[in-house]
Steps between C-alpha positions, in 0.01 A plus 500: 500500500280509190429860562875575500540311183210690338654830601844391367332394176327824472819694557684297236220546250513873578872510448475315172224741376712799599807356311276435198370851523856647522609291201194613308593866562860443411398313179275782403784751553734288277255427224447817297180616351407413146581849389846480660562151342396635164742800530778263605433270210497787250830637635656159483380450143632837404838425650514164296426688178759771579756228549449382143463835339824638657679267255362706213233396250577193305336163442636345818417790737155556331399130545609518861316830564177417315323288775569766758372775273187303425450450873534884548253591223246233619445408125471159333822531308781733405742533212814705501657660187818697450523846374507372149187305526650154531320264724718388791283301732132396581333375813345268575523225232222301350199579274490865609752598226311390194646624161219763479581626851867522421421693191287757683766530767759570237279767338422678834871495596594654158228767549640577854854534369369734231386743751158397638572494873244226569318289250188307591401240229119503538253220373777241555488178697701533717535875530848622428660825647849622412681740729843642398800490734640855476824642631542842652526657158179338380684243276337168476728222638248229497145418505272317751203335340233333714211276407188445701177298450292804574557856395724668771313730732645851562675381817668220318609739220646725772690210653641396168634862445656497845657162447645615168647807667656288768645261242646789303662652816672162568620470141644850529684411820634195309628731218647734758686210656622390162610855406693519822665160431605628148636823644687304763659286218576802291677668790703191562598491135597865532721417799662218322579725212631753757776249619803678377648361166825639635473269806453197267784608270730563802400183680599294193820683462582438861432140472715485184794660681501216755477222235877452468629643839237339734285244312321383820383848585389561138289195514349608830429841350335347191270305729412817702430682171284214373293500822471872499354510144283193561333666801469843332331369186305226671128464400329537833260720680533867596616426852779298678646443843750751626750213559484414125558876398789520745659178357483648157646830620795298651558348161500841345743637753732200476541579128557874582748427776687269252522807270595769760685287748552677842388829360145397549396446861161345576328463836189286535279492819178302477276414797409120465129561571455703180639257251155355424349849438351530149634782276447581132714294275833685403418780742855506648702473183456853380570640850833291532610561144446868545700498825792329326487751210488800722717350774807465263432753237807733462661345817757240575291319752162497652281326756141372494287406803195286470275460803174320540348547844186393685286810594166404655268392230739608229828406354734790414776453240762765442766503235761778563820608325752760578553613130435815309131522584229664275316822472173441684308755294623359172417144619158610615425661161646219288553732201752353265660838428576547857614153601832350396506159330562314825241703689247455225545128517473513876178701483329248265599209717404669826163622359423155377562357842300775674202449279497121558529553880209745515284281264567183713483658856353851483632853487664464848757259352680696222878553490659769703828629346747707717776650289694811412789570264813367668312350794429154381152351456277304734177327363258373750243244416228405750277203437238342730588165639169366398237633244187309393528398138870544478704180506813355335 
């Protein structure tokens, strides 16, 4: 019996040893080497620095980025200056930044901005190195100044230069994003200006005509007009939900139907699943206003059809009228001496929307216009149902 117990104990101990061995192997596989951990830590630190610098270079972003830049350079301290030589942030705090050190940092930063690509202040305690942050055109957009107890070795100087280039690239991306945002705002302002003054004048005249004959309808039209202008001139981002765009289009068409009566026929077909799709703000207004203008120009009546349908990963929106149409070649060229007044306005509005679609979603998502003189106009707008970074 004792022999059996001994055998059982031996088997159990062997099993435990095997399990421990397997766990040791698995643990070694999960735990990376020191070199891999160092790479991971460096990439993580760079990502944290980028998150701050993508906001642009100011006191807040510089203070947030400074600890991460210090970690990337491996130095005792860093200071960040803007392109004018103004100190934005230092890291870490404490006695490192004595008045004499700050003075030397300021001098080396100024020398860097003046054209010396790297300035090493020798015979200083601590050593001070200034590395300019340069954009693609060689313009100084900031200065990274590092301090170190010992004079930096060539490897550290190389690291400082690479970190400066990395920081500059993130700042350029921040400026690119800011420029795109400014362009978006400018294009929205252009679209707002493109809303026909004749429409506003005619809408107010239509409302006035109902004041005595049908006060209730006049009041309803005033509310529709107020909501239309409130939405069109809202201070919001460059994108909105398709449902909001269609709601504002319905207000616009309510005012136009009050003006034209039964002479204007509108058909609207919208797939419910595309109502939450994000589109550029005021992207539909020029299309529908153009359809009304060309659908009724020189005619007693006209019809407009607006369709938003689900098509795989995209939403396809079409605005079609049965009006006078346009000359495709003239519309494509956009020359003012070729286009009539209405066509020139249509070209400006459609071009604006086309540019915004391509900027947001890529060249596969520009407008498609099918038209010919006397054959009506159909404008097709395709947008992805989801695109990273694009949200209402």
